[in-house]
C-alpha positions as CSV (number, residue, x, y, z in Angstrom):
1,X,40.1,-29.4,21.6
2,X,37.7,-30.9,18.5
3,X,34.7,-28.3,19.4
4,X,37.4,-25.4,19.2
5,X,38.8,-26.9,15.9
6,X,35.5,-27.3,14.2
7,X,34.3,-23.8,15.3
8,X,37.4,-22.5,13.6
9,X,37.0,-24.4,10.9
10,X,32.9,-23.4,10.3
11,X,33.9,-19.3,11.2
12,X,37.2,-19.8,8.8
13,X,35.1,-20.9,5.9
14,X,32.3,-18.2,6.4
15,X,34.6,-15.2,6.3
16,X,35.7,-16.7,3.2
17,X,32.0,-17.1,1.8
18,X,31.2,-13.7,2.6
19,X,35.0,-11.8,1.5
20,X,33.8,-13.3,-1.7
21,X,30.2,-12.0,-2.1
22,X,31.6,-8.5,-1.5
23,X,31.1,-6.1,-4.4
24,X,34.1,-4.8,-6.4
25,X,34.7,-1.5,-5.5
26,X,38.0,1.2,-6.5
27,X,39.0,4.7,-6.7
28,X,38.8,5.9,-10.8
29,X,40.6,9.0,-12.4
30,X,41.3,10.1,-15.6
31,X,43.5,12.3,-17.4
32,X,42.4,15.6,-18.1
33,X,44.3,18.6,-20.1
34,X,45.0,20.1,-16.7
35,X,46.1,16.8,-15.2
36,X,44.7,13.6,-13.4
37,X,40.8,14.1,-12.5
38,X,39.3,12.0,-9.7
39,X,35.8,10.2,-9.8
40,X,35.7,8.8,-6.8
41,X,34.7,5.2,-5.4
42,X,33.1,3.2,-8.2
43,X,32.0,-0.6,-8.2
44,X,30.1,-3.4,-9.6
45,X,28.5,-2.3,-12.9
46,X,29.3,1.0,-12.8
47,X,33.0,0.4,-12.7
48,X,33.1,-1.9,-15.2
49,X,30.8,0.6,-17.4
50,X,33.4,3.4,-16.7
51,X,36.4,1.4,-17.7
52,X,34.8,0.1,-20.8
53,X,33.2,3.1,-22.0
54,X,35.4,6.2,-20.5
55,X,34.3,9.2,-19.1
56,X,32.3,11.8,-21.3
57,X,32.9,15.6,-19.8
58,X,30.6,18.7,-19.8
59,X,31.8,19.9,-23.0
60,X,31.8,16.2,-24.9
61,X,35.4,15.7,-24.5
62,X,35.9,11.7,-24.1
63,X,38.5,10.2,-21.6
64,X,39.9,6.5,-20.9
65,X,39.2,5.8,-16.9
66,X,41.7,3.9,-14.8
67,X,40.3,2.3,-12.0
68,X,43.5,1.1,-9.3
69,X,43.8,-2.3,-8.8
70,X,41.7,-3.4,-11.3
């Protein structure tokens, strides 16, 4: 019985540790002149850069980017 408890504890710790090392990713979009424009899923540094700097389209228009749950 004690072996099962130790094994369960080790498994729970391993899952917790593995989930902490995952790179954070979210779906991002900006509000364009004709409505919401999806940018797709962005992760890590790309996610931070988009939210900080925004998105500039081909015409030079700059938009604030919104990423869900971030």
